Each structure stands twice: as structure tokens, then as C-alpha cells.
C-alpha positions as CSV (number, residue, x, y, z in Angstrom):
1,M,24.1,-51.7,55.3
2,E,20.9,-50.7,54.0
3,G,20.7,-48.1,51.9
4,I,24.2,-48.7,49.8
5,T,24.2,-49.9,46.1
6,K,26.1,-51.4,43.3
7,T,25.0,-47.9,41.2
8,M,25.7,-45.5,43.9
9,T,29.4,-43.6,43.5
10,I,31.9,-44.2,45.5
11,G,32.0,-40.5,46.4
12,E,27.8,-41.4,47.0
13,I,28.7,-44.1,49.2
14,L,31.3,-42.5,51.7
15,R,29.3,-39.8,52.1
16,T,26.1,-42.5,53.5
17,N,28.6,-44.1,55.5
18,P,32.1,-43.2,56.0
19,N,33.2,-46.3,57.9
20,V,32.7,-48.7,54.3
21,A,36.4,-47.0,53.3
22,P,38.2,-49.3,54.8
23,L,36.8,-52.0,53.5
24,L,36.7,-50.5,50.1
25,M,40.5,-50.1,50.9
26,E,41.4,-53.6,51.7
27,A,39.3,-54.6,48.7
28,G,42.2,-52.7,46.4
29,M,40.3,-49.3,46.1
30,H,43.0,-47.3,46.6
31,C,42.1,-44.3,45.0
32,L,39.0,-43.2,47.5
33,G,39.4,-38.9,47.4
34,C,40.3,-39.2,43.7
35,P,37.8,-37.4,40.6
36,S,36.9,-40.9,39.0
37,A,35.7,-41.9,42.3
38,Q,32.8,-39.3,42.5
39,G,31.9,-40.0,39.0
40,E,32.1,-43.7,39.2
41,S,29.7,-46.5,40.3
42,L,30.8,-48.7,42.9
43,E,30.0,-51.5,40.1
44,E,32.0,-49.9,37.5
45,A,35.2,-49.5,39.8
46,A,35.1,-53.2,40.9
47,E,34.9,-54.2,37.4
48,V,38.0,-52.0,36.7
49,H,40.1,-53.4,40.1
50,G,38.6,-57.0,39.1
51,I,36.7,-57.1,42.3
52,D,33.7,-59.6,42.3
53,I,30.7,-56.9,42.6
54,D,28.6,-59.4,44.4
55,A,31.5,-60.4,47.2
56,L,31.7,-56.4,47.7
57,M,28.6,-55.7,48.1
58,K,27.9,-59.0,51.3
59,A,30.5,-57.3,52.6
60,I,28.8,-53.9,52.9
61,Q,26.3,-55.4,53.7
62,E,27.5,-56.8,56.5
63,L,29.3,-53.6,58.2
């Protein structure tokens, strides 16, 4: 998925491509609409949820 980076907020990612939502949910990020999703980068969220950011980015790129 071109244009999505780990420094983008989850909100930005979902506005860029809503099709990423199921992947994030499957990875354990269930609060896609919560306020922190608007201010927390994907990398920060992955760290909080114990998710390997590189593996997550690879999965996003394969969408």
C-alpha cells in the first residue's frame, strides 16, 4: 500500500485507505475510532499493543 508510513496516525491511515481497518483489527488494534487513534502514530500503537511494526507494515504493503 503506497503512501502509508508507520509515522502516520491510525486516523490518517484509515482516511488514506479504509481497507486497512480489518488488518489492524486482526492485529489487535480494536480501537480504531477512539481519540488516541487520531493522535497516535501506527508505530506508537503497535508498541503499546506489542505488535511487530515491521511485520505490520509488510502486511499493509501487501494489501
